[in-house]
Backbone atoms as SQL, in Angstrom:
CREATE TABLE atoms (id INTEGER PRIMARY KEY, chain TEXT, resi INTEGER, resn TEXT, atom TEXT, x REAL, y REAL, z REAL);
INSERT INTO atoms VALUES
  (1, 'A', 1, 'MET', 'N', -14.206, -7.913, -24.736),
  (2, 'A', 1, 'MET', 'CA', -13.170, -8.547, -25.526),
  (3, 'A', 1, 'MET', 'C', -12.340, -7.513, -26.301),
  (4, 'A', 2, 'ILE', 'N', -13.017, -6.516, -26.892),
  (5, 'A', 2, 'ILE', 'CA', -12.288, -5.515, -27.675),
  (6, 'A', 2, 'ILE', 'C', -11.372, -4.690, -26.774),
  (7, 'A', 3, 'ARG', 'N', -11.821, -4.450, -25.540),
  (8, 'A', 3, 'ARG', 'CA', -10.975, -3.699, -24.599),
  (9, 'A', 3, 'ARG', 'C', -9.694, -4.469, -24.294),
  (10, 'A', 4, 'ARG', 'N', -9.804, -5.770, -24.155),
  (11, 'A', 4, 'ARG', 'CA', -8.621, -6.601, -23.869),
  (12, 'A', 4, 'ARG', 'C', -7.657, -6.565, -25.056),
  (13, 'A', 5, 'ILE', 'N', -8.190, -6.616, -26.268),
  (14, 'A', 5, 'ILE', 'CA', -7.355, -6.584, -27.470),
  (15, 'A', 5, 'ILE', 'C', -6.617, -5.249, -27.567),
  (16, 'A', 6, 'ILE', 'N', -7.351, -4.146, -27.318),
  (17, 'A', 6, 'ILE', 'CA', -6.727, -2.817, -27.375),
  (18, 'A', 6, 'ILE', 'C', -5.691, -2.669, -26.263),
  (19, 'A', 7, 'THR', 'N', -6.023, -3.125, -25.065),
  (20, 'A', 7, 'THR', 'CA', -5.084, -3.046, -23.938),
  (21, 'A', 7, 'THR', 'C', -3.821, -3.841, -24.231),
  (22, 'A', 8, 'ASP', 'N', -3.985, -5.049, -24.732),
  (23, 'A', 8, 'ASP', 'CA', -2.815, -5.880, -25.046),
  (24, 'A', 8, 'ASP', 'C', -1.915, -5.196, -26.078),
  (25, 'A', 9, 'LYS', 'N', -2.523, -4.591, -27.101),
  (26, 'A', 9, 'LYS', 'CA', -1.739, -3.906, -28.123),
  (27, 'A', 9, 'LYS', 'C', -1.036, -2.677, -27.530),
  (28, 'A', 10, 'ALA', 'N', -1.736, -1.927, -26.689),
  (29, 'A', 10, 'ALA', 'CA', -1.137, -0.747, -26.065),
  (30, 'A', 10, 'ALA', 'C', 0.077, -1.141, -25.226),
  (31, 'A', 11, 'LEU', 'N', -0.042, -2.204, -24.461),
  (32, 'A', 11, 'LEU', 'CA', 1.084, -2.664, -23.640),
  (33, 'A', 11, 'LEU', 'C', 2.227, -3.152, -24.523),
  (34, 'A', 12, 'GLU', 'N', 1.884, -3.827, -25.618),
  (35, 'A', 12, 'GLU', 'CA', 2.902, -4.301, -26.565),
  (36, 'A', 12, 'GLU', 'C', 3.665, -3.123, -27.186),
  (37, 'A', 13, 'LEU', 'N', 2.977, -2.009, -27.392),
  (38, 'A', 13, 'LEU', 'CA', 3.600, -0.823, -27.984),
  (39, 'A', 13, 'LEU', 'C', 4.455, -0.041, -26.976),
  (40, 'A', 14, 'GLY', 'N', 4.365, -0.409, -25.705),
  (41, 'A', 14, 'GLY', 'CA', 5.201, 0.249, -24.704),
  (42, 'A', 14, 'GLY', 'C', 4.469, 1.149, -23.731),
  (43, 'A', 15, 'PHE', 'N', 3.150, 1.211, -23.816),
  (44, 'A', 15, 'PHE', 'CA', 2.411, 1.973, -22.809),
  (45, 'A', 15, 'PHE', 'C', 2.421, 1.179, -21.501),
  (46, 'A', 16, 'SER', 'N', 2.365, 1.886, -20.386),
  (47, 'A', 16, 'SER', 'CA', 2.400, 1.236, -19.081),
  (48, 'A', 16, 'SER', 'C', 1.022, 0.747, -18.658),
  (49, 'A', 17, 'HIS', 'N', 0.000, 1.503, -19.018),
  (50, 'A', 17, 'HIS', 'CA', -1.381, 1.163, -18.646),
  (51, 'A', 17, 'HIS', 'C', -2.321, 1.668, -19.726),
  (52, 'A', 18, 'CYS', 'N', -3.509, 1.074, -19.738),
  (53, 'A', 18, 'CYS', 'CA', -4.541, 1.459, -20.685),
  (54, 'A', 18, 'CYS', 'C', -5.877, 1.369, -19.959),
  (55, 'A', 19, 'GLY', 'N', -6.669, 2.443, -20.000),
  (56, 'A', 19, 'GLY', 'CA', -7.964, 2.448, -19.339),
  (57, 'A', 19, 'GLY', 'C', -9.043, 2.981, -20.262),
  (58, 'A', 20, 'PHE', 'N', -10.284, 2.729, -19.893),
  (59, 'A', 20, 'PHE', 'CA', -11.435, 3.123, -20.705),
  (60, 'A', 20, 'PHE', 'C', -12.458, 3.823, -19.832),
  (61, 'A', 21, 'ALA', 'N', -13.100, 4.854, -20.371),
  (62, 'A', 21, 'ALA', 'CA', -14.152, 5.580, -19.657),
  (63, 'A', 21, 'ALA', 'C', -15.191, 6.056, -20.656),
  (64, 'A', 22, 'ARG', 'N', -16.398, 6.240, -20.164),
  (65, 'A', 22, 'ARG', 'CA', -17.445, 6.799, -21.026),
  (66, 'A', 22, 'ARG', 'C', -17.045, 8.211, -21.439),
  (67, 'A', 23, 'CYS', 'N', -17.345, 8.563, -22.643),
  (68, 'A', 23, 'CYS', 'CA', -17.053, 9.907, -23.169),
  (69, 'A', 23, 'CYS', 'C', -18.254, 10.783, -22.829),
  (70, 'A', 24, 'GLU', 'N', -18.081, 11.599, -21.805),
  (71, 'A', 24, 'GLU', 'CA', -19.176, 12.465, -21.368),
  (72, 'A', 24, 'GLU', 'C', -18.588, 13.747, -20.773),
  (73, 'A', 25, 'PRO', 'N', -19.388, 14.810, -20.758),
  (74, 'A', 25, 'PRO', 'CA', -18.903, 16.064, -20.172),
  (75, 'A', 25, 'PRO', 'C', -18.505, 15.877, -18.704),
  (76, 'A', 26, 'LEU', 'N', -17.527, 16.641, -18.282),
  (77, 'A', 26, 'LEU', 'CA', -17.009, 16.559, -16.914),
  (78, 'A', 26, 'LEU', 'C', -17.395, 17.822, -16.150),
  (79, 'A', 27, 'GLU', 'N', -18.669, 18.099, -16.100),
  (80, 'A', 27, 'GLU', 'CA', -19.161, 19.333, -15.487),
  (81, 'A', 27, 'GLU', 'C', -18.797, 19.444, -14.008),
  (82, 'A', 28, 'GLU', 'N', -18.656, 18.320, -13.326),
  (83, 'A', 28, 'GLU', 'CA', -18.302, 18.379, -11.902),
  (84, 'A', 28, 'GLU', 'C', -16.900, 18.954, -11.691),
  (85, 'A', 29, 'LEU', 'N', -16.080, 18.956, -12.754),
  (86, 'A', 29, 'LEU', 'CA', -14.728, 19.528, -12.661),
  (87, 'A', 29, 'LEU', 'C', -14.681, 21.002, -13.062),
  (88, 'A', 30, 'ARG', 'N', -15.796, 21.536, -13.561),
  (89, 'A', 30, 'ARG', 'CA', -15.799, 22.916, -14.052),
  (90, 'A', 30, 'ARG', 'C', -15.361, 23.930, -12.987),
  (91, 'A', 31, 'PRO', 'N', -15.855, 23.868, -11.748),
  (92, 'A', 31, 'PRO', 'CA', -15.391, 24.857, -10.760),
  (93, 'A', 31, 'PRO', 'C', -13.871, 24.809, -10.551),
  (94, 'A', 32, 'PHE', 'N', -13.303, 23.631, -10.484),
  (95, 'A', 32, 'PHE', 'CA', -11.852, 23.513, -10.322),
  (96, 'A', 32, 'PHE', 'C', -11.124, 24.086, -11.531),
  (97, 'A', 33, 'TYR', 'N', -11.551, 23.670, -12.723),
  (98, 'A', 33, 'TYR', 'CA', -10.856, 24.094, -13.937),
  (99, 'A', 33, 'TYR', 'C', -11.011, 25.597, -14.159),
  (100, 'A', 34, 'ASP', 'N', -12.203, 26.131, -13.922),
  (101, 'A', 34, 'ASP', 'CA', -12.404, 27.576, -14.079),
  (102, 'A', 34, 'ASP', 'C', -11.509, 28.347, -13.119),
  (103, 'A', 35, 'GLY', 'N', -11.377, 27.862, -11.886),
  (104, 'A', 35, 'GLY', 'CA', -10.487, 28.506, -10.917),
  (105, 'A', 35, 'GLY', 'C', -9.035, 28.415, -11.350),
  (106, 'A', 36, 'PHE', 'N', -8.653, 27.283, -11.861),
  (107, 'A', 36, 'PHE', 'CA', -7.299, 27.045, -12.365),
  (108, 'A', 36, 'PHE', 'C', -6.948, 28.056, -13.450),
  (109, 'A', 37, 'VAL', 'N', -7.882, 28.256, -14.374),
  (110, 'A', 37, 'VAL', 'CA', -7.664, 29.193, -15.480),
  (111, 'A', 37, 'VAL', 'C', -7.717, 30.634, -14.982),
  (112, 'A', 38, 'LEU', 'N', -8.699, 30.952, -14.150),
  (113, 'A', 38, 'LEU', 'CA', -8.850, 32.313, -13.640),
  (114, 'A', 38, 'LEU', 'C', -7.611, 32.760, -12.861),
  (115, 'A', 39, 'GLU', 'N', -7.025, 31.837, -12.099),
  (116, 'A', 39, 'GLU', 'CA', -5.837, 32.161, -11.298),
  (117, 'A', 39, 'GLU', 'C', -4.539, 32.022, -12.094),
  (118, 'A', 40, 'LYS', 'N', -4.657, 31.688, -13.375),
  (119, 'A', 40, 'LYS', 'CA', -3.493, 31.564, -14.273),
  (120, 'A', 40, 'LYS', 'C', -2.443, 30.600, -13.701),
  (121, 'A', 41, 'ARG', 'N', -2.879, 29.439, -13.231),
  (122, 'A', 41, 'ARG', 'CA', -1.967, 28.450, -12.652),
  (123, 'A', 41, 'ARG', 'C', -1.380, 27.509, -13.703),
  (124, 'A', 42, 'PHE', 'N', -1.401, 27.907, -14.959),
  (125, 'A', 42, 'PHE', 'CA', -0.934, 27.045, -16.037),
  (126, 'A', 42, 'PHE', 'C', 0.386, 27.504, -16.636),
  (127, 'A', 43, 'ALA', 'N', 1.059, 28.439, -15.969),
  (128, 'A', 43, 'ALA', 'CA', 2.368, 28.945, -16.419),
  (129, 'A', 43, 'ALA', 'C', 2.289, 29.374, -17.882),
  (130, 'A', 44, 'THR', 'N', 3.146, 28.813, -18.725),
  (131, 'A', 44, 'THR', 'CA', 3.164, 29.199, -20.146),
  (132, 'A', 44, 'THR', 'C', 2.347, 28.248, -21.017),
  (133, 'A', 45, 'LEU', 'N', 1.629, 27.334, -20.428),
  (134, 'A', 45, 'LEU', 'CA', 0.848, 26.357, -21.189),
  (135, 'A', 45, 'LEU', 'C', -0.506, 26.964, -21.558),
  (136, 'A', 46, 'LEU', 'N', -0.468, 27.932, -22.461),
  (137, 'A', 46, 'LEU', 'CA', -1.654, 28.710, -22.803),
  (138, 'A', 46, 'LEU', 'C', -2.788, 27.883, -23.402),
  (139, 'A', 47, 'TYR', 'N', -2.457, 26.731, -23.974),
  (140, 'A', 47, 'TYR', 'CA', -3.502, 25.885, -24.551),
  (141, 'A', 47, 'TYR', 'C', -4.483, 25.413, -23.483),
  (142, 'A', 48, 'LEU', 'N', -4.062, 25.352, -22.223),
  (143, 'A', 48, 'LEU', 'CA', -4.965, 24.929, -21.144),
  (144, 'A', 48, 'LEU', 'C', -6.086, 25.935, -20.945),
  (145, 'A', 49, 'GLU', 'N', -5.801, 27.199, -21.213),
  (146, 'A', 49, 'GLU', 'CA', -6.841, 28.232, -21.159),
  (147, 'A', 49, 'GLU', 'C', -7.623, 28.259, -22.468),
  (148, 'A', 50, 'ARG', 'N', -6.901, 28.191, -23.568),
  (149, 'A', 50, 'ARG', 'CA', -7.504, 28.304, -24.899),
  (150, 'A', 50, 'ARG', 'C', -8.507, 27.172, -25.175),
  (151, 'A', 51, 'TYR', 'N', -8.218, 25.985, -24.704),
  (152, 'A', 51, 'TYR', 'CA', -9.065, 24.827, -24.991),
  (153, 'A', 51, 'TYR', 'C', -9.807, 24.319, -23.756),
  (154, 'A', 52, 'ALA', 'N', -10.122, 25.206, -22.833),
  (155, 'A', 52, 'ALA', 'CA', -10.801, 24.806, -21.593),
  (156, 'A', 52, 'ALA', 'C', -12.103, 24.056, -21.898),
  (157, 'A', 53, 'GLY', 'N', -12.868, 24.540, -22.861),
  (158, 'A', 53, 'GLY', 'CA', -14.138, 23.887, -23.196),
  (159, 'A', 53, 'GLY', 'C', -13.959, 22.447, -23.639),
  (160, 'A', 54, 'GLN', 'N', -12.968, 22.211, -24.494),
  (161, 'A', 54, 'GLN', 'CA', -12.708, 20.858, -24.978),
  (162, 'A', 54, 'GLN', 'C', -12.218, 19.950, -23.847),
  (163, 'A', 55, 'LYS', 'N', -11.487, 20.503, -22.903),
  (164, 'A', 55, 'LYS', 'CA', -10.973, 19.693, -21.793),
  (165, 'A', 55, 'LYS', 'C', -12.117, 19.140, -20.951),
  (166, 'A', 56, 'LEU', 'N', -13.201, 19.894, -20.860),
  (167, 'A', 56, 'LEU', 'CA', -14.330, 19.486, -20.028),
  (168, 'A', 56, 'LEU', 'C', -15.439, 18.787, -20.795),
  (169, 'A', 57, 'ASN', 'N', -15.393, 18.874, -22.112),
  (170, 'A', 57, 'ASN', 'CA', -16.435, 18.235, -22.919),
  (171, 'A', 57, 'ASN', 'C', -15.804, 17.606, -24.155),
  (172, 'A', 58, 'PRO', 'N', -15.468, 16.324, -24.098),
  (173, 'A', 58, 'PRO', 'CA', -14.802, 15.658, -25.223),
  (174, 'A', 58, 'PRO', 'C', -15.612, 15.681, -26.519),
  (175, 'A', 59, 'ASP', 'N', -16.932, 15.843, -26.412),
  (176, 'A', 59, 'ASP', 'CA', -17.763, 15.873, -27.615),
  (177, 'A', 59, 'ASP', 'C', -17.433, 17.074, -28.496),
  (178, 'A', 60, 'LEU', 'N', -16.851, 18.116, -27.918),
  (179, 'A', 60, 'LEU', 'CA', -16.456, 19.285, -28.706),
  (180, 'A', 60, 'LEU', 'C', -15.237, 18.988, -29.579),
  (181, 'A', 61, 'THR', 'N', -14.448, 17.996, -29.195),
  (182, 'A', 61, 'THR', 'CA', -13.270, 17.610, -29.962),
  (183, 'A', 61, 'THR', 'C', -13.582, 16.471, -30.919),
  (184, 'A', 62, 'MET', 'N', -14.315, 15.493, -30.434),
  (185, 'A', 62, 'MET', 'CA', -14.660, 14.313, -31.248),
  (186, 'A', 62, 'MET', 'C', -16.153, 14.037, -31.112),
  (187, 'A', 63, 'PRO', 'N', -16.977, 14.775, -31.855),
  (188, 'A', 63, 'PRO', 'CA', -18.428, 14.592, -31.759),
  (189, 'A', 63, 'PRO', 'C', -18.839, 13.141, -31.990),
  (190, 'A', 64, 'GLY', 'N', -19.702, 12.654, -31.126),
  (191, 'A', 64, 'GLY', 'CA', -20.219, 11.302, -31.269),
  (192, 'A', 64, 'GLY', 'C', -19.374, 10.212, -30.637),
  (193, 'A', 65, 'ALA', 'N', -18.221, 10.566, -30.088),
  (194, 'A', 65, 'ALA', 'CA', -17.371, 9.543, -29.456),
  (195, 'A', 65, 'ALA', 'C', -18.101, 8.936, -28.267),
  (196, 'A', 66, 'LYS', 'N', -17.924, 7.668, -28.063),
  (197, 'A', 66, 'LYS', 'CA', -18.599, 6.945, -26.977),
  (198, 'A', 66, 'LYS', 'C', -17.653, 6.619, -25.821),
  (199, 'A', 67, 'THR', 'N', -16.372, 6.410, -26.145),
  (200, 'A', 67, 'THR', 'CA', -15.408, 5.955, -25.147),
  (201, 'A', 67, 'THR', 'C', -14.108, 6.745, -25.259),
  (202, 'A', 68, 'VAL', 'N', -13.537, 7.055, -24.108),
  (203, 'A', 68, 'VAL', 'CA', -12.220, 7.678, -24.047),
  (204, 'A', 68, 'VAL', 'C', -11.226, 6.592, -23.634),
  (205, 'A', 69, 'ILE', 'N', -10.147, 6.478, -24.376),
  (206, 'A', 69, 'ILE', 'CA', -9.082, 5.540, -24.025),
  (207, 'A', 69, 'ILE', 'C', -7.946, 6.366, -23.441),
  (208, 'A', 70, 'SER', 'N', -7.584, 6.078, -22.203),
  (209, 'A', 70, 'SER', 'CA', -6.496, 6.791, -21.527),
  (210, 'A', 70, 'SER', 'C', -5.281, 5.888, -21.468),
  (211, 'A', 71, 'LEU', 'N', -4.145, 6.447, -21.821),
  (212, 'A', 71, 'LEU', 'CA', -2.904, 5.677, -21.855),
  (213, 'A', 71, 'LEU', 'C', -1.860, 6.330, -20.967),
  (214, 'A', 72, 'LEU', 'N', -1.058, 5.509, -20.332),
  (215, 'A', 72, 'LEU', 'CA', 0.012, 5.982, -19.472),
  (216, 'A', 72, 'LEU', 'C', 1.325, 5.475, -20.027),
  (217, 'A', 73, 'MET', 'N', 2.299, 6.367, -20.110),
  (218, 'A', 73, 'MET', 'CA', 3.612, 5.969, -20.596),
  (219, 'A', 73, 'MET', 'C', 4.666, 6.482, -19.619),
  (220, 'A', 74, 'ASN', 'N', 5.426, 5.579, -19.058),
  (221, 'A', 74, 'ASN', 'CA', 6.515, 5.946, -18.164),
  (222, 'A', 74, 'ASN', 'C', 7.720, 6.326, -19.018),
  (223, 'A', 75, 'TYR', 'N', 8.158, 7.575, -18.914),
  (224, 'A', 75, 'TYR', 'CA', 9.302, 7.997, -19.717),
  (225, 'A', 75, 'TYR', 'C', 10.570, 8.137, -18.883),
  (226, 'A', 76, 'TYR', 'N', 10.578, 7.537, -17.693),
  (227, 'A', 76, 'TYR', 'CA', 11.786, 7.548, -16.878),
  (228, 'A', 76, 'TYR', 'C', 12.873, 6.780, -17.628),
  (229, 'A', 77, 'PRO', 'N', 14.092, 7.326, -17.682),
  (230, 'A', 77, 'PRO', 'CA', 15.140, 6.654, -18.460),
  (231, 'A', 77, 'PRO', 'C', 15.439, 5.254, -17.918),
  (232, 'A', 78, 'PRO', 'N', 15.597, 4.283, -18.808),
  (233, 'A', 78, 'PRO', 'CA', 15.787, 2.900, -18.373),
  (234, 'A', 78, 'PRO', 'C', 17.083, 2.666, -17.592),
  (235, 'A', 79, 'GLY', 'N', 18.145, 3.376, -17.921),
  (236, 'A', 79, 'GLY', 'CA', 19.411, 3.198, -17.208),
  (237, 'A', 79, 'GLY', 'C', 19.536, 4.205, -16.075),
  (238, 'A', 80, 'LEU', 'N', 20.435, 3.933, -15.171),
  (239, 'A', 80, 'LEU', 'CA', 20.663, 4.885, -14.093),
  (240, 'A', 80, 'LEU', 'C', 21.381, 6.117, -14.628),
  (241, 'A', 81, 'ILE', 'N', 21.052, 7.228, -14.083),
  (242, 'A', 81, 'ILE', 'CA', 21.718, 8.473, -14.464),
  (243, 'A', 81, 'ILE', 'C', 23.111, 8.439, -13.849),
  (244, 'A', 82, 'PRO', 'N', 24.140, 8.768, -14.625),
  (245, 'A', 82, 'PRO', 'CA', 25.513, 8.677, -14.121),
  (246, 'A', 82, 'PRO', 'C', 25.696, 9.440, -12.807),
  (247, 'A', 83, 'PRO', 'N', 26.414, 8.834, -11.853),
  (248, 'A', 83, 'PRO', 'CA', 26.584, 9.477, -10.550),
  (249, 'A', 83, 'PRO', 'C', 27.367, 10.787, -10.619),
  (250, 'A', 84, 'ASP', 'N', 28.177, 10.964, -11.663),
  (251, 'A', 84, 'ASP', 'CA', 28.962, 12.191, -11.770),
  (252, 'A', 84, 'ASP', 'C', 28.184, 13.317, -12.448),
  (253, 'A', 85, 'ASP', 'N', 26.899, 13.093, -12.698),
  (254, 'A', 85, 'ASP', 'CA', 26.054, 14.112, -13.313),
  (255, 'A', 85, 'ASP', 'C', 25.680, 15.134, -12.233),
  (256, 'A', 86, 'ASN', 'N', 26.270, 16.306, -12.317),
  (257, 'A', 86, 'ASN', 'CA', 26.011, 17.340, -11.329),
  (258, 'A', 86, 'ASN', 'C', 24.946, 18.330, -11.773),
  (259, 'A', 87, 'TYR', 'N', 24.390, 18.114, -12.938),
  (260, 'A', 87, 'TYR', 'CA', 23.392, 19.036, -13.456),
  (261, 'A', 87, 'TYR', 'C', 22.024, 18.650, -12.924),
  (262, 'A', 88, 'ILE', 'N', 21.192, 19.633, -12.766),
  (263, 'A', 88, 'ILE', 'CA', 19.809, 19.361, -12.377),
  (264, 'A', 88, 'ILE', 'C', 18.989, 19.421, -13.653),
  (265, 'A', 89, 'ILE', 'N', 18.663, 18.264, -14.167),
  (266, 'A', 89, 'ILE', 'CA', 17.931, 18.151, -15.429),
  (267, 'A', 89, 'ILE', 'C', 16.734, 17.238, -15.186),
  (268, 'A', 90, 'SER', 'N', 15.591, 17.608, -15.718),
  (269, 'A', 90, 'SER', 'CA', 14.404, 16.769, -15.584),
  (270, 'A', 90, 'SER', 'C', 14.683, 15.392, -16.157),
  (271, 'A', 91, 'LYS', 'N', 14.140, 14.380, -15.527),
  (272, 'A', 91, 'LYS', 'CA', 14.381, 12.997, -15.934),
  (273, 'A', 91, 'LYS', 'C', 13.972, 12.748, -17.385),
  (274, 'A', 92, 'TYR', 'N', 12.883, 13.380, -17.835),
  (275, 'A', 92, 'TYR', 'CA', 12.434, 13.130, -19.208),
  (276, 'A', 92, 'TYR', 'C', 13.458, 13.591, -20.241),
  (277, 'A', 93, 'ALA', 'N', 14.340, 14.507, -19.870),
  (278, 'A', 93, 'ALA', 'CA', 15.318, 15.041, -20.822),
  (279, 'A', 93, 'ALA', 'C', 16.469, 14.069, -21.079),
  (280, 'A', 94, 'TYR', 'N', 16.598, 13.019, -20.288),
  (281, 'A', 94, 'TYR', 'CA', 17.692, 12.062, -20.469),
  (282, 'A', 94, 'TYR', 'C', 17.410, 11.050, -21.587),
  (283, 'A', 95, 'GLY', 'N', 16.151, 10.764, -21.830),
  (284, 'A', 95, 'GLY', 'CA', 15.816, 9.750, -22.832),
  (285, 'A', 95, 'GLY', 'C', 15.391, 10.386, -24.145),
  (286, 'A', 96, 'GLN', 'N', 14.695, 9.582, -24.960),
  (287, 'A', 96, 'GLN', 'CA', 14.154, 10.094, -26.211),
  (288, 'A', 96, 'GLN', 'C', 13.109, 11.160, -25.890),
  (289, 'A', 97, 'ASP', 'N', 12.804, 11.998, -26.861),
  (290, 'A', 97, 'ASP', 'CA', 11.759, 12.995, -26.678),
  (291, 'A', 97, 'ASP', 'C', 10.445, 12.252, -26.439),
  (292, 'A', 98, 'TYR', 'N', 9.930, 12.339, -25.225),
  (293, 'A', 98, 'TYR', 'CA', 8.743, 11.559, -24.877),
  (294, 'A', 98, 'TYR', 'C', 7.527, 11.966, -25.704),
  (295, 'A', 99, 'ARG', 'N', 7.449, 13.232, -26.144),
  (296, 'A', 99, 'ARG', 'CA', 6.298, 13.645, -26.958),
  (297, 'A', 99, 'ARG', 'C', 6.319, 12.948, -28.309),
  (298, 'A', 100, 'ARG', 'N', 7.487, 12.868, -28.931),
  (299, 'A', 100, 'ARG', 'CA', 7.597, 12.179, -30.226),
  (300, 'A', 100, 'ARG', 'C', 7.301, 10.699, -30.052),
  (301, 'A', 101, 'LEU', 'N', 7.881, 10.116, -29.028),
  (302, 'A', 101, 'LEU', 'CA', 7.673, 8.701, -28.755),
  (303, 'A', 101, 'LEU', 'C', 6.199, 8.404, -28.479),
  (304, 'A', 102, 'MET', 'N', 5.553, 9.262, -27.688),
  (305, 'A', 102, 'MET', 'CA', 4.133, 9.081, -27.379),
  (306, 'A', 102, 'MET', 'C', 3.304, 9.162, -28.654),
  (307, 'A', 103, 'HIS', 'N', 3.582, 10.146, -29.511),
  (308, 'A', 103, 'HIS', 'CA', 2.830, 10.286, -30.761),
  (309, 'A', 103, 'HIS', 'C', 3.030, 9.076, -31.672),
  (310, 'A', 104, 'GLU', 'N', 4.233, 8.563, -31.756),
  (311, 'A', 104, 'GLU', 'CA', 4.481, 7.367, -32.571),
  (312, 'A', 104, 'GLU', 'C', 3.653, 6.195, -32.070),
  (313, 'A', 105, 'ARG', 'N', 3.655, 6.020, -30.765),
  (314, 'A', 105, 'ARG', 'CA', 2.884, 4.906, -30.184),
  (315, 'A', 105, 'ARG', 'C', 1.385, 5.114, -30.361),
  (316, 'A', 106, 'LEU', 'N', 0.920, 6.336, -30.187),
  (317, 'A', 106, 'LEU', 'CA', -0.505, 6.629, -30.391),
  (318, 'A', 106, 'LEU', 'C', -0.906, 6.374, -31.844),
  (319, 'A', 107, 'ASP', 'N', -0.065, 6.801, -32.781),
  (320, 'A', 107, 'ASP', 'CA', -0.358, 6.559, -34.201),
  (321, 'A', 107, 'ASP', 'C', -0.424, 5.066, -34.498),
  (322, 'A', 108, 'SER', 'N', 0.488, 4.306, -33.909),
  (323, 'A', 108, 'SER', 'CA', 0.489, 2.852, -34.125),
  (324, 'A', 108, 'SER', 'C', -0.778, 2.222, -33.562),
  (325, 'A', 109, 'LEU', 'N', -1.177, 2.649, -32.375),
  (326, 'A', 109, 'LEU', 'CA', -2.385, 2.087, -31.770),
  (327, 'A', 109, 'LEU', 'C', -3.624, 2.480, -32.572),
  (328, 'A', 110, 'ALA', 'N', -3.683, 3.725, -33.022),
  (329, 'A', 110, 'ALA', 'CA', -4.831, 4.166, -33.825),
  (330, 'A', 110, 'ALA', 'C', -4.906, 3.371, -35.128),
  (331, 'A', 111, 'GLY', 'N', -3.764, 3.140, -35.764),
  (332, 'A', 111, 'GLY', 'CA', -3.749, 2.340, -36.987),
  (333, 'A', 111, 'GLY', 'C', -4.214, 0.921, -36.737),
  (334, 'A', 112, 'PHE', 'N', -3.800, 0.343, -35.631),
  (335, 'A', 112, 'PHE', 'CA', -4.213, -1.002, -35.253),
  (336, 'A', 112, 'PHE', 'C', -5.720, -1.063, -35.043),
  (337, 'A', 113, 'MET', 'N', -6.266, -0.043, -34.398),
  (338, 'A', 113, 'MET', 'CA', -7.697, -0.044, -34.101),
  (339, 'A', 113, 'MET', 'C', -8.543, 0.164, -35.358),
  (340, 'A', 114, 'GLN', 'N', -7.968, 0.757, -36.404),
  (341, 'A', 114, 'GLN', 'CA', -8.700, 0.974, -37.645),
  (342, 'A', 114, 'GLN', 'C', -8.637, -0.232, -38.579),
  (343, 'A', 115, 'PHE', 'N', -7.793, -1.200, -38.256),
  (344, 'A', 115, 'PHE', 'CA', -7.639, -2.378, -39.102),
  (345, 'A', 115, 'PHE', 'C', -8.921, -3.187, -39.115),
  (346, 'A', 116, 'ASP', 'N', -9.393, -3.517, -40.303),
  (347, 'A', 116, 'ASP', 'CA', -10.597, -4.335, -40.465),
  (348, 'A', 116, 'ASP', 'C', -10.207, -5.578, -41.264),
  (349, 'A', 117, 'PRO', 'N', -10.139, -6.745, -40.617),
  (350, 'A', 117, 'PRO', 'CA', -9.662, -7.954, -41.302),
  (351, 'A', 117, 'PRO', 'C', -10.600, -8.523, -42.359),
  (352, 'A', 118, 'ARG', 'N', -11.782, -7.931, -42.529),
  (353, 'A', 118, 'ARG', 'CA', -12.731, -8.473, -43.512),
  (354, 'A', 118, 'ARG', 'C', -12.209, -8.303, -44.869);
């Protein structure tokens, strides 16, 4: 029941999907992730190397957490891009800053989940 309530709120806030998984180490992904980091396939996203441990073990970020809530947000611009646009620009750059928008929605969902009606 609580998952349905959280999912409904996430969709109401504008997320496209909401999923739940047990919060546990992802050791089966370690060979892939270690290779990814060793081969420097992360371009300038240095945090992917810096926080490799946390990426594979959520308990290092949030000790005692039981469930991971994964959210998907489609940031494709709602209107069509003008046909006379000759520039090659990533689709996310046409709309609002998706990182700010995502953080606003995440903050709203976190606040909703902390609400205690008692």
